[in-house]
N, C-alpha and C positions, 0 to 999 in steps of 0.2 A: 955594680950590676952583675947579675948572673943570668945564665941561659937556663931555660926549662924546656924539656921536650914533652909535648902533649901526645895523646893517643895516635893522632894522625902522623906523628913523626915530625911535626913542625916545631922549630925552635922559636921561642919567644923570650924577650928580655924581661926580667923582673927587677925592680929597684930594691933598695935595702929595706924599706918599710914592708914591702910585699914579701920579701924573703924572710924577714923576722916574723911576720904573721904566719907564714907557712911553717916555720920551724916551731913556733909556739903551739900551734893548733893541730898539726898533722904529723904524727909519728908513724902511722901505718895507713891502712885502708879504712879507718873508722870514719863515721859520719860526724860532722860538726853541726850542732843544732843552732839555728839562727837566734833562738832565745838566749843563748849563752854569750852573745856578742854585744858589745857596746856599739854606738852609732858609727864611730870611726872604723871599727872592724867590719861592720856590715857594708860600709862603702868600699873598703878594700876587697872584701869577698865578692861583691857584685862586679867590681872592676875586673877581678881575676876570672869571673864567669864569662864576662864579655870577651876576654882575650883567650878563652879556651883552657885556662890553667885549672879551674875548678868546674865541677858539674853541680848544677842546682837541682836538688831532688825535692819535689813537692808531693806530699802524701796527705791528702785531705787538708787538715788545718796546720800541719807542721811543715816547716821549710828546713832542709838540711843541705850541707855542702860536702862534697867529697873531691878528692884529687882526681884529675883527669890526666893520668900519667901513662906513658909508654913504658911498661915494665921491662922491656928489653934494653932500653937505652935511656936511663935516668941520669942526668948530669947534675 
């Protein structure tokens, strides 16, 4: 398990599956389109949204995810 620091400075624990998901899909501040995810990855993304690790961006018909990171203290 690893810790992740969100924008509010809160530490949250992420498990190995969530860590692998973040490493595979987020290399910077780019948006991840929900259409590019399979059902398992959609569930992981929604779980991370509920815990404050990801932000869900809804723009008309498209749904995207982005990291909700504290740029000053990323662990």
